[in-house]
N, C-alpha and C positions, 0 to 999 in steps of 0.2 A: 412463392413465399406465403405461408399462412400468417395472418395477423394474429399476433398474442397480446395478452394483457400482461404488462410488465410492472412489477412494484419495485421501487428503489426506497429503501428504508434509510432514513438519515437525510440531513441537509448540510452536511460538511462540504467542502470544496470538491472532493472526490465524487461524492454522490451526485452533486449538481453538474459536474463535468460529464459523468456518465449519462445522467438524465438528458442533458442538452443534446448529446450525441445520438440518443434514442429519438428524441423529439425532432432532430433536424435531418437525420439520415435514414429513418425507417418509417414504416406506416403502423408499427405497433402502438397499441394504446398504452399510455404511460400514467402510473400514479405515483405520487411522491408521499411517502408516510413521514409525518413530522410530529414531534411532541407538542408543538405549539402552531397556532395559525400562521400561515405565510401568505399574507395579502400581496406582497411583492411578487412572489412567484405566480400566484393566481392571475395577477394583472398582466403577466407575460404569456398567459395562455396555458399554464401548467395546472393539471388536476391535482389537488393536494387533499390529503385526509389526515385529520389529527387523530393520533393513536395514544393510548395509555398503555405502556408496556407493562403495567402491574395488573391490567384488567384483560384477561384472555378473550372475552367476548368482544371487546374493542378491537383487539388486533385481528381476530377472525372476521369481524364485520369488514374490515379494510381490505382483507385478502380474498373476498368472495370472487370466484371467476379468474383469479390471477394464474397465470401459467408458469412465470418464473419470478423469484424474489431475489433481489440483489441487496445484500445487507452491507451497510457501513456502520452499523451500531454494534457495540460491544458488550461484554459482561452479561448480566442477567437479562438485559433487554433483548439481546440476541437469542439466548435460550428460549425465552417466551415466544419470540418471533418464529423460531424453528418449530415449536410444538404447535403454534397456531397454523403455520403453513401445512404441516402434516395433517391437522384436523381438517383444513380446508381443501385437502387434496391438491395442493399446489405441486406441479410437476417437477420443478427444479428449484435448487436453492444455491446461492453464491454466498459463502461466508465472508466476513469482513477480515480478510488476510492480506492479499496484495502485497507481498514481500518476498521473502525467500521461500525455499521448499519447507512446509511444516515438519516433515520427517527429520530435517536437519537441526531443527530449533533446539537449543539447550533448554532443559526443563527447569530452569532457575527461577521462573516466576516473574522475574523483573519486567520482562518484555512481553509477558503473556497476555495481560489484559483480558483474560477469560477465553482466549481463542482455542486453547486445547480443549476446554470443555465443550465448545460448540462443535468442534470436529468429532468429538466422542459421541455426542448426541446424534449428529448426522449419521454417523457410522451405525448407531443403535437403530435409527429409523431407515436404514438404507433400502429395506424392502418396499418403503412407501413413498420415498422421495429421492430423486437423483440429486447429486451435488457435485461441484467441481470447484477446485481452488485455482484462482488465477495467480500464478507466480511471476512477479515482474522484477524481483530484486529490489534495488534501492531506487526511490523516485529521485529523479534529477532535482525536483522541487526542495529536496533537503538542502540544496546549495543555493536557494533563492535569496535575493535581496530581501531582508526582514524575515528569512526562514520560511519554512513551509506553513507555519501558522498564518502568515500573510494570505494564504489561499484557504484558510480555515481547515487545514489538514494536520493531523497529529498534535492537536491542541493539548491533549492529556497524556501524550506519550512520554515527555520528559526530554525529548531531543528534537522538538519542533522549531526551536528559535534559531536565528541566524548564528552560524559558527558552532552549533552544538555537536555537529557530526564531521569528524576528520578535519575540515578546513574552515577557517574564519577568513574568507576572501576580502573582507573590509579591512581588517587590521594585519592581514598576511601572516597569521600564526597558523600552525597545523599540528595535529597529533595523528600521525599517519600509521595505521596498523599494517605495515608494509610487508611484514614477513609472517608466514605461518610457522607452526611448530617444527617443521623440518628445515626451517630457514630458506624455504622457497618463497618467491614473491606471491603475496595473496592476490586474489582476483575477485572483482565484483561485477555483477550484471546490473545495469541501471536502465531505467525507462522513464520518459516523462509521463505524467498522469494523463495528458492529452492523448498520447498514443495508447496508454493502457485502456482508456475509454474506447478508442477505435476498435482495438482487439476484442474487448470484452462484448461490445455491441454486435460486432461482426459474428462472434460465436454464438449468439442467440439463436441463429438459424441452423446450427449444426444439429444433425439427428441425435447424436449421443455425445456425451462428454467423458473423457477420461477423468481420473480422480484429480490429477494435477495438469494444468495447461500453462506452459512457460511461454513468456514473450520477452523480448529484450531490444533495447534501443542501442545499447553498447556494452561490449564485454571487454573489460580492460583490467590491467594490474592497478593496484592502489597507487603505484609509483607513477604510472602513466596519467592517472587521474590527477595527482598533485601536479605534474608537469604541464598538464593542459591547463589547469586553472592559473598556474604562474603565467604561462604564455599568453592566455586571454587578458589577464590583468597587466601584463608587461611589467610584472615586479616579482622579485623573489620572496619566498616565505622566510620569515625570520622571527622567532626561532622555528625550527621544524623538529618535532621529536619523532624519530623513527622508532617504531614499536613492534614487539613480537608478543604472543600469547602470554609467555611467562612474565614479562615486564607488566602487562596490562593486568594480569591476574594478581600480581603483587599490589598494584595500586588499588585493585578491587578490594583486597583484604583490608588495606588501610582505610579505605572509605567505609567498609563495613564496621570496623573497630570504631571509627569516628561517628558512626550512625548517619553518614551523609547519603541519603537515598538519591538525591538529585545527581550526585557525582556517580553513583552506582549505576543508575540507568544509562547515563551517557557512556560509561565504561563498558557496560554490557554489550551495547551496539558495536563498539570497537573490537571487542573480544570476538563477537560473532563474525565480524569482518575478517579479523586475522586468522580465523578458523575456517575461512572460505564458505560460510553458510549462506552467503548472498550470491553464490555463483552456480551456474548450470551449464550444460553443454550448448554449444552454438553450432548451426542455427537453432533457435528455440523452435519449439512445436508450432505455435501459432504463427510465427514468421514464415515457417515453411509452407503452412496451410494457406495463408493469405499473403502471398508475395507482393501483391499490389499495395499493401499497407507498407509504405517506407517510413520508418520511424526517423524523427529528428535525431541528429548526432548530438552528442553531449557538447562538443565544442561550439556548434551553432547555437544551441539552446542557452548555454552559459553566456556566450557573447551577447546575444539578444538581452538576456536578463539583467546583466551588469552594465549594459551600455550607458546608463546615466549616471553611474557612480564612479567619480574620479579615482 
């Protein structure tokens, strides 16, 4: 295994979980790119570089000699990062995706956060830099105590708080996008961010990357997801709204008329779910490639996460 220099852009929860995995399980040189000084991380032995995403020379300086850049920054910052990576002849780039397959995403803009533009730019530069999207479906951590924002993940998404997506396990209420437009049961793929990090870091040693690399902790119907949470909590959801795309679309229209963007964002994730945009075939590509990585089951993860909440 050749030693590579890997840059992780961002200091959100996902960035740091991936960085820790690189640090603890490989001999690659790691550099964390951050908009502000990180004395806490440096005191733990991490090499950190402050970057100004409005200044191309600042980003290029931090990417000198880097083989692979893993991005968790979005919007214009990510576009500048891609341009700097190309200028510095970085070999590979991982865009901030980590969700469903980009090709299935609705172009409604509500959930995009500049991701389509980043993929288009990588496509434009494909002769100069390889890129690969890691497709993991929904993070288990969306169902965390205090939401995924408690891990500093999805802070600006509009659906990062406890109970924002499908189930509110504390109050036992649920809005379940359980049927697709053909009235079949909708399916989701889910993975814990810790398993995502294990698969991503293992993939660094692959000779070449396909455009999309799927990984999965669990592939289940939304109905089974609801039943699993009820069984782990030892309580029934009440009320539970069983939804299909037409109902959700009606609520979306009402939210648009009311100008309620927060509600629109939450509804958009439910519509995507009911249209099966967070599911892919099983076994997933990386699961087949690295059978020694055994992801945690959703039931075990949820039980551990909610153990302290009555």
